[in-house]
Each structure stands twice: as structure tokens, then as C-alpha cells.
N, C-alpha and C positions, 0 to 999 in steps of 0.2 A: 222585660228581658233581663237576665243576670247582670249585675253592674260589671264594668270593665275596669281592671285595676291596672296601675302601673307597676312593673317590678323594678329591681335596683338597677337594671340596665336600661330603663326607660322604655322597653317595648311593652305593648299591651297584652294582657292575658285574660282570659275570661275567668271570672271567679267560679270555683266548683260549687255545684249546687246538689244537694241532697233532698230528696222528697221523703218525708216520713209520714206514713199513713196508719193511723190507728183511730179507733173511735172513742178511746179513753183519753180525756183531756190531760189527765195526770201524765200518762206516758208521752203524750206529745210534748208537754212542756219539759219534763225530765230528759227525754231523748233529745230534743233540740238543744238543751243545755250541754248534754254530754258531747254531742257533735259539733258544737259551735266552733271549735278550733279547726275542724275538718274542712269547713266550707260554709257557705250560706245554707241554712236549713229552711226549708219551705214544708208546712205541714198540711194535711188533708184529713178530714174527718170520716171519709168513706171512699168506697171503691169508685163510684161515679165521679166524685170531685177529684180523686187521684188521677183518672184518666184525662180529665180536662187539663189539669195542671201540667201532666206529663206531655201533652201535645203542645201546650203554650210554652213551656220552658225547656223541654228536652233535658231532664236532669242528668247529672253524671251518674248517680246511684239512686235507686228507690229502696226504702225499707219499709216492708209492708206486714202488717199483722195478718195471720190467717183468718181468724174469726172477726167478722164485722157485719153489721146490719146491711141489708141490700146485696150488694156484691161483695162475696168473700175474697180474701186475698189471693187465693189460688186462681180465681176467675180473673182478677186483675192481672196477675202475673201472666196467665195464658193470653190475655188480650194484648198485653204489651209484646210479648214474644211473637205473636202473630201479625202484629202491625209492622209493615216495611219501614215506617217512619220511626218507630220506637224500639225495634227488636234489638238494637245494639245496646240499650240501657241495662246494666246489670240490676237484677232484682234479689234483694236479701229478704227472706221471708222469716217471720217471728212465730214460733209455736208455743202456746202457753198450756197445753195439756199433755200429760204423759201417756200418749196414745201412739204406737207406731204407725198406725194407719194415717194419722193426721200428718207426721212427718213424711209419709209417703206422698200425700196429696200435694205437699209443697214441692217435693222433688219432681213429681211427674207433671207438674204444671210448668216446669222449666226453670225453677228458681236457681239462680247462680250459687247461692248459699243459703243454709237455713240455720237459724240460731234458736236456742231454747230460751223461754222466759222462766224465771227473771234473768235479765242479762246484765253482765258486769260491764262497767263504764269502758275498761280497757278492751275487753273482747269486742264490744260493739264498734268502737273506733278503729281497732285493727282490721276487723273485717270490712268496714267501709273504705278504709284506705288501701286494702289490697285491690280494690276495683278502680282506684282512682290515680294509680300510679303508671298508667300506660294502657295501650290497647290489649296487652296480655297481662291478666291478673296475676299477682304473686301467688305462688302455691301455699298451701296450708303446711304448718310445721309437721315434720314427718320423722318417724324413727325407725331404724331397722328392727326386725323381729324375726323370730323363727318359731312358729307354732304350728302344729298340726291343725288342719281345718277340713270339716266334712262339708261337701257342697251338695245341695239337693237340686237336681236339674230335671224337670218334666217327670217327676216321680221316681227318678234314678238316684243314686247315692254315688258320688266319686270322693276321693281323697286328694288332698294337696297340702301345700305349706304356705302360710301367711309370711311374706318376707319384709314388708314394710307397712306401717300403719300412721294414718292420721285420724283426726276426729271425724273426717268426712268419708274415709273409705281405706281400702287395703290394696296391696298388690300381691296377687296369689300366683303361685306355680302349680300346675297340675297336668296330668297327662290327658284329662278330659277335654274335648273340643267344645269351645263355647262361642256363640254368636254375638257379634257386637250389638249392643243395645238390649241384649236379652237380660232377664232378671233371674237370679239364682238365690237359693237360700243358703246361708253360711252358719256354721256352728263352730266355735273355737273359744279357747280360754286365753286370757291375757296372762303372759307369764308372770311369775312371782305374785299372783293374785288368785282369789277364787272366783273372779268375775267372768261369768261365761256369757258370750254374745251369740244371739240367734237372730240376726237381721236378715232381711233381703237385701240384695245389692245388685246393681245394674253394670254390665260390662261397658266401659267407655273407652278403653284401648286394649291393644293386643301386642305383645312382644312375641316375635317369631320363636319357634321351638329352639331351645339350645342343643347343640350337638353333644355336649359331654354328658347332660343329665336327661335328654330327650323329654324335657319339659317345656309346655307352653306358659307364657306370662301373662296375666290379665290384671289391668288396672280396673278397679271396681269402686263404685260410689254407693255408699249406704242409702237405701231407699226406705224401707219399713224399719224403723228403729225407735226405740223409746227415748224420750228426752232425758231420763235418768241415765241411761247407758251412754248417751252423747256426752253427758257431763263426766261421768266416769272416765270415758275415752280422752276427754280434754284434759282432765287432771292427770291422768296416766301419762300422756304424751308430753305435757308441759313439764311434769316433774322430771322426765328423762332428758328433755331438752335442756333444763337448768343444770342437771348433772353433767351434760356434755359441755357446759360453758357457753351455750348459745343464748342470745337474748329473746325477747318477745314472750315472756311468761305473763299470764293474765293477772289483773289486779282486783281490788275490791270496789265496791260501789255498784249497786244494781238498779236496774230498770225493772219494776214488776210487771 
């Protein structure tokens, strides 16, 4: 079991445990080094081993590569989320190919967050720390936005406005009624750039229709999106977070 440490007040607290799962020894070594300050890092070489360790240690966070021999990462994540003893463990999945469908695999499996390889040391630490600071994880850095968006819903097209943005999703206002947990196609351009986004996104929450503009608001999480676009989003958001004087910009140092 994880070691019990004494804090400055003399009370006992359980050391935070991170389970890092990857079949590549180099990534396990680098990842363990990068995450050493966040807590105790335990590694697994495959999905089967990861599930055994998860049952034995009940880690605070799992960081799992999508592609592995035997059980892939999305199967590991799905098994964790369906197991009553493990379902409260946050799972961060790592995607190393630039294919929107693979990103979607991770999201649909129930991953709490998804990161693209190669991963910066700071982004990896910030992501893990988001899930280790209490029962409710900190939200991703988010910026206000005002961009026209086209929504594709069951073969139909609707219009709306993107009102804010993070690397993980958007808040959209539209007159079109959308069903919770449904997936829709989005198409919009990042202001001040020529970057066009064409992901699918899942409706995860709904704000009631505003009386003044007669618009419904929907929080959406990106599902099928390329790693390259996620990196552009990350840079776009953090550049504007920096310009606003807020902290938490990513740094250098990558895990392949």
C-alpha cells in the first residue's frame, strides 16, 4: 500500500499515487521522472498489469497510453470506469498519432482528459495535478471568444456562436435544440488566424435559453479531433492566457 507520510502539523496523509501505463520503457522512465514531484509514481507495462495494480493500490490518477500490446488503453479506461471499485479514479489518456478517430476512441472510453504525444513536462504535470487537488478537478484554462460556428446535427446544418474555448472544448450559443450527450459536428475559425477547426463534439451540459437573445447555451467536449489541432488550440489559448496576465503557461521538455 502507498506509504503514509506526516505533514507539518503531525497528522497523517496518504502519499498521492500516480499509475503510469505504457509499453515503452523510455516513456515510463521519463514520465516517472517528470511526475516525481507530483507524488509516488508506479508504472505498468501493459493493460493487464495496470488493472491489477489499480485494484491493489487504487491510485489517485492513471496516465495510460492508447496503443499497447494486449489490452489497449481505451479498454483499460473503459474497464476502470465500469468497475464500481475503480470508477472514481481519473484516467488521462495519451494519443501518439494524428488521427481524430483515435482521439475519439479515448474520449468515448471515458477518459477524463486526453493529451497528445510528445508531451511537455509542464503540461503533463499540470494535467495530473488538476485531478489531485480535490474531488472536483480544476477546469482547463479557458478564454472568451466570439466566432461564428456551423453545427452539423443528424444531417442538418445550424448556425451559432462560439463564446469561449479551451483545448478540450467550447461553449456554443445556438437556436438549435441539442440533446445532452449527443455528438455534433462543428466548423469554425480561430479569430486572428487561418486555423479552421472541424471536430465532432459531445454536449456535456446545457444552459437554459436566454430571454434577451433567445439562444440556448451548450458546453461541448471535443471528441474526434486531430492531435495537431489540439496543439494549435493549446498554444492559442495559452498565448491569450499569458496576454491576460494569468499563470499556467506550458513549458519545454517533452515525453515522446
